[in-house]
C-alpha positions in Angstrom: 6.1 15.4 21.1 9.1 16.9 18.8 10.8 19.0 21.0 13.9 20.2 18.9 11.4 21.1 16.0 12.8 19.3 13.5 9.9 18.0 11.1 9.3 13.8 11.7 10.7 11.2 8.7 8.0 10.5 6.3 8.0 8.2 3.5 8.5 9.8 -0.1 7.5 7.5 -3.2 7.5 7.5 -6.9 10.4 6.6 -9.6 13.2 7.1 -11.6 14.0 6.9 -15.4 17.5 6.4 -16.0 18.3 6.4 -19.7 16.2 4.1 -21.8 15.4 1.5 -19.0 12.2 0.9 -17.0 11.6 3.0 -14.7 12.7 2.0 -10.7 10.4 2.5 -8.2 11.6 4.4 -5.0 10.8 4.6 -1.5 12.9 7.1 0.8 12.3 8.1 4.2 13.5 11.9 4.6 12.0 15.3 6.6 10.8 17.3 3.5 10.8 16.5 -0.5 13.8 18.4 -1.3 15.6 16.3 1.1 14.2 13.5 -0.5 14.9 14.4 -3.7 19.0 15.0 -2.7 18.8 11.5 -1.5 17.8 10.0 -4.7 20.5 12.0 -6.4 23.4 11.0 -4.2 22.1 7.5 -4.8 21.7 7.3 -8.4 23.4 10.3 -9.6 22.2 13.7 -11.6 20.0 13.9 -14.8 17.8 11.3 -14.5 13.9 12.1 -14.3 12.7 11.3 -11.1 8.9 11.7 -9.8 8.6 11.5 -6.4 6.1 12.5 -3.8 4.1 11.9 -0.6 1.2 9.7 -0.5 0.1 11.4 2.6 0.1 14.7 0.9 -1.2 13.7 -2.0 -4.6 12.3 -0.3 -5.1 15.1 1.7 -8.0 17.7 0.5 -6.6 21.1 -1.2 
C-alpha cells in the first residue's frame, strides 16, 4: 500500500506534432495527466500540438 498518499506512477500514451513533421508517439510515466504533459513540454518544448491520455482511464466505463 502507498502509505504516503502519493499517487502511483501510471503510463500515459499519445502523440506530439512538431511543425509539419509526422506525429511522434509518446509513452510517459507520471502521477497525473498534468504531470505527463509537463514532462512532454520539458522534453520537446512548448507550442506543439500534444495529445496524451491514459489507456487505463480510456477503457473504463463512464
